[in-house]
C-alpha positions in Angstrom: 112.2 67.8 6.7 115.1 66.5 8.8 116.1 62.8 9.7 116.0 61.9 13.3 117.4 59.1 15.4 119.6 56.2 14.2 116.5 54.4 12.9 115.6 56.9 10.4 119.2 57.5 9.1 119.8 53.5 8.9 116.5 53.2 6.7 117.3 56.1 4.5 120.9 54.8 4.2 119.6 51.6 3.0 117.1 53.1 0.4 119.8 55.7 -0.9 122.6 53.3 -1.0 121.8 50.1 -2.5 125.0 48.7 -1.7 124.5 49.6 2.1 122.9 46.2 3.4 122.7 47.3 7.0 122.3 50.9 7.0 125.4 51.8 8.6 126.9 54.4 6.2 124.7 57.1 7.1 124.6 56.1 10.8 128.3 56.5 11.1 128.5 59.3 8.9 125.3 61.5 9.5 126.8 64.9 8.7 127.1 63.7 5.0 123.2 64.6 4.6 123.8 68.1 5.4 127.0 68.5 3.5 125.5 67.2 0.0 122.6 68.9 -1.5 121.4 65.8 -3.5 121.4 63.7 -0.5 119.5 66.5 1.7 116.8 66.8 -0.9 116.5 62.9 -1.3 116.3 62.5 2.4 113.4 65.2 2.6 111.6 63.4 -0.3 112.1 60.0 1.5 110.9 61.3 4.9 107.7 63.0 3.2 106.9 59.8 1.5 107.7 57.1 4.1 105.4 56.4 7.1 106.8 55.2 10.3 104.8 52.6 12.1 102.2 53.4 13.5 102.3 56.9 12.0 101.1 57.8 8.4 103.2 59.5 6.0 103.2 63.2 5.5 102.3 62.5 2.1 99.2 60.5 3.0 98.2 63.2 5.3 98.5 66.1 2.8 96.7 64.2 0.1 93.9 62.8 2.2 94.9 59.2 1.9 95.1 58.9 5.5 91.6 59.1 7.2 91.4 59.0 11.2 89.6 56.1 12.6 88.2 56.0 16.1 91.4 55.3 18.0 92.9 58.7 16.1 89.8 60.7 17.0 89.9 59.8 20.6 93.4 61.1 20.8 92.6 64.2 19.3 94.3 63.3 15.8 92.9 64.7 12.7 94.2 65.7 9.2 95.7 68.9 9.9 98.9 70.9 9.3 99.4 70.3 13.2 99.6 66.7 12.7 102.3 67.0 10.1 104.3 69.2 12.6 103.9 66.6 15.4 105.0 63.7 13.1 107.9 65.5 11.7 109.2 67.5 14.8 107.7 65.7 17.8 105.7 66.7 20.6 108.2 69.3 22.0 107.3 71.6 18.7 103.9 71.7 19.8 102.4 74.8 21.1 105.5 76.8 20.5 106.0 80.2 18.5 108.2 78.3 15.9 105.3 76.0 15.1 102.7 78.9 14.8 105.3 80.9 12.5 105.6 77.6 10.4 101.8 77.5 9.9 101.5 81.1 9.1 104.2 80.7 6.4 102.5 77.7 4.9 99.3 79.6 4.7 101.3 82.7 3.0 102.6 80.1 0.4 99.5 78.3 -0.1 97.6 81.7 -0.8 100.3 82.9 -3.2 99.8 79.6 -5.2 96.2 79.3 -5.0 94.5 82.7 -3.8 92.4 81.0 -1.5 93.5 79.3 1.9 90.1 78.2 3.1 89.5 76.4 0.0 92.9 74.4 -0.6 94.1 74.7 3.0 93.6 72.1 6.0 90.3 72.4 7.9 92.1 71.2 10.9 94.4 72.8 13.7 97.4 74.6 12.4 99.4 73.4 15.6 99.7 70.1 17.3 99.1 71.4 20.9 96.8 69.1 22.8 97.0 66.3 20.5 97.6 63.1 22.1 100.0 60.0 21.1 99.6 58.2 17.6 97.7 55.2 18.8 99.1 51.7 18.1 95.9 50.8 16.1 95.0 54.0 14.4 94.6 54.4 10.6 98.2 54.6 10.0 98.7 51.1 11.3 99.3 48.9 8.1 101.0 45.6 7.3 104.2 47.5 6.1 107.1 45.2 7.5 108.5 42.0 6.3 108.9 39.0 8.6 110.3 35.6 7.8 107.5 33.3 6.7 108.1 30.3 9.1 104.9 28.5 8.1 105.5 28.7 4.3 106.9 26.0 1.8 109.2 28.5 0.2 112.0 30.7 1.6 109.9 33.7 1.7 109.1 36.7 3.9 105.5 37.9 4.5 104.1 41.3 5.6 103.1 41.8 9.1 101.6 44.9 11.0 104.4 45.2 13.6 107.8 46.7 13.3 110.8 44.4 12.1 114.1 45.5 10.4 112.6 45.1 7.0 110.3 47.9 5.8 107.8 47.6 2.7 108.8 51.1 1.9 112.7 50.6 1.8 114.2 49.6 -1.5 115.4 45.8 -1.5 114.3 45.2 2.2 112.4 42.2 0.7 115.6 40.8 -0.7 117.3 41.6 2.4 114.8 39.8 4.5 115.1 36.6 2.4 118.8 36.6 2.5 119.5 37.6 6.1 116.6 35.2 7.4 117.1 32.2 5.1 120.7 32.6 4.4 123.9 34.4 5.5 122.9 38.2 4.7 125.0 40.0 2.2 127.2 37.4 0.6 123.9 35.3 -0.4 122.3 38.5 -1.9 125.3 39.1 -4.0 125.1 35.8 -5.6 122.8 32.7 -5.5 120.5 32.5 -2.4 121.2 29.5 -0.2 117.8 27.9 -0.9 116.2 25.7 -3.4 114.4 28.1 -5.7 112.6 25.6 -8.0 111.5 23.3 -5.1 107.8 23.8 -4.5 105.4 21.9 -2.2 101.5 22.2 -2.2 100.5 23.6 1.0 97.9 20.8 1.5 97.2 17.2 0.4 93.7 16.2 0.6 93.2 12.5 1.2 89.7 10.9 0.8 88.6 7.7 2.7 87.0 6.6 -0.5 90.4 6.3 -2.3 92.1 4.0 0.0 95.6 4.4 -1.6 97.1 7.6 -2.9 100.4 8.9 -4.0 102.3 12.1 -3.5 105.4 12.6 -5.5 107.8 15.3 -4.2 109.5 17.5 -6.9 113.1 17.0 -7.7 115.2 19.5 -5.9 118.5 21.3 -6.9 120.6 23.8 -5.3 121.6 27.2 -6.5 124.5 25.6 -8.4 122.2 23.1 -10.1 123.4 20.2 -8.1 120.8 17.5 -6.7 120.2 17.7 -3.1 118.7 15.1 -0.9 115.5 14.7 0.7 114.3 13.2 3.8 110.6 12.9 5.2 109.8 12.7 8.9 106.5 10.7 9.0 106.1 10.2 12.6 102.9 12.0 12.7 101.3 10.1 9.9 103.3 6.6 10.0 100.2 4.9 10.5 98.9 5.4 7.0 102.1 6.7 5.0 105.5 5.4 3.8 108.1 7.2 1.8 110.3 5.7 -1.2 113.5 7.8 -1.4 114.4 6.3 -4.9 111.1 7.4 -6.4 110.7 10.5 -4.1 107.1 9.5 -3.5 104.8 9.3 -0.4 102.2 6.6 -0.5 99.3 7.3 1.7 97.1 4.2 2.5 94.0 4.7 4.5 92.7 1.1 4.1 92.5 -1.1 7.3 93.6 1.9 9.6 91.9 3.7 12.4 93.0 7.2 10.9 90.2 9.6 11.7 89.2 12.7 9.6 91.3 15.7 10.3 94.6 17.4 9.8 97.9 15.9 9.8 101.7 17.0 9.1 104.8 15.7 7.7 108.4 17.3 8.1 110.4 17.5 5.0 114.2 18.3 4.9 116.1 19.3 1.9 119.9 19.3 2.3 123.4 19.2 0.8 126.9 19.6 2.1 126.4 23.4 2.8 123.0 23.9 3.6 119.6 22.5 4.8 116.0 23.8 4.5 112.9 22.3 6.3 109.4 22.5 5.1 105.9 21.2 6.5 103.4 19.4 4.3 100.1 19.5 5.5 97.5 16.5 4.9 93.9 17.0 5.3 92.0 13.6 5.7 88.2 13.7 4.6 85.6 11.2 4.9 
């Protein structure tokens, strides 16, 4: 199972060489894979186990974890040896004598191991000739990539169902996502990340008009070195019923004698020190 294109060499490079933060080692030296037996074997295993959006992994097809949905079936895709040929070698292999020979070899090996191809083999096609493209929203489409969580309150990454530079299946890609998207990449992953690990904000503050005055205390923040950081709060959107006391680190909400209507509001919070700053959104829900 050979690697193809820069993308696969880069992803496997990151998985095999933990210090290869950007996946450049095998992109720049692809011949190493064929020259080193352990690397060649590892790359084949990685290729067998790892899906490539929106395609399922060969492993999931072989062991029945992938089941075609309506979009797959409309494109003539089924769980079959032919589909693995398509995913591993591309459409140019479909319908060729080489593809047919590969299938015949597979049957011989399977029969030598189990004695009955009909029982243990695929029920589907041995060739991929006539199969359509892998659909964007077939059964292989999963939330399998990390992306910066721009709506969260912590420096985190979240899973999305479209391709990014960070894969769920690539070792340390979550760490890479956090360090790259929230910090300055490799230097931050080798030491303390440039964000405030122990600083948390509740996603929502619920205010009730029956309680005219309420207080919300922001947690004290420290940077990765343990030094205190400063906090500022932009109350522009909620200035009618809110004040911030920087000494006590407290927001006071006062709904009495205001025209504040039930609904959703927000305040922007900034943490900063000499080297870095982070922004968070505090959501406030006013109910009757």
